[in-house]
C-alpha angles and dihedrals in degrees: 000000000000120000118194127206119214107180135288104015100329119126130172133196141161128221134162089002092303123124115214132187128185122208098349101207099163112132109070093015107120091198098050119109094191134092118225088206095061110025113114119210138162096201136030118195120196128199094190144332107264112126093248089060106029085046114141096353096123095048095044094045093049092049099042103027089233119171111246118216115200146119119302092255092054090045092054091049092050092047088055087055092055100267109135101169098080131142112197120210136169141200113302094016126114135189135187113234129180091269099042144291124315122199123182118219133179127278128181111232140093124277124200144113124228117214122213090254091058097258114147116217111198117211103189123238122000116231147209123218135233109196117190110194127166093335095314127109123215119191112198102183095197116210108329149138123236115288131170097231087075083083092055092047091053092045090054093043113025104217126233096181129009124197106203134174120243102169097104122204093070099026140008116319127218096282097050092041091052090049090050091052097044100040106026117018105027096184125182088241131020122199120192116222140166098053140113094017091109134014092253092062102043110145140159111242090193089066088053091049092051092050097048128086095203123076109276125208114196106202131193120206108291094022120122142197126212121219 
């Protein structure tokens, strides 16, 4: 299966004729190679509700009719925006969809949206994702700091490829991400994400690659790996 990277934390894949995108931050993302006006998807999966992850979800879902998978709080927010095709999930739960199995796991981060009038909309806990597809396991950590239960998550779901943030400031930096990969997750392939999009999250993926024992794939927007 081919998994594409499209800047920040956005990944895309197809399986069983279904097109799936995770955290579709496209508009306003200087690193994205996609167009929110033309991309076609059947499913949108969200880790949390920050603007650089929720992104163009409302616009894409309205245009394509895609089913949006997210926490109940995000689901309620999207329903209020006119999105009716929502599947709510929460930490520890899993569900089999047409493309594969999704399980939500914990992440340590904040999770809110800030309206133009200053209102803060809280979305509950942020999440990571375990995606089980055709015998392969993808761990998309979402935005998170280092936490020891990453080891438990990987023990329960041995990881073929892990998408992990390295941008620091808002998430793990290179050192903590490398520790998470080497000591806790130990995937076959590690892919650094959530860096260089903005000045506050500038990072050197080569430093991450040099510090990690697993194979590392450094992807630019539009690049893909095959697992």
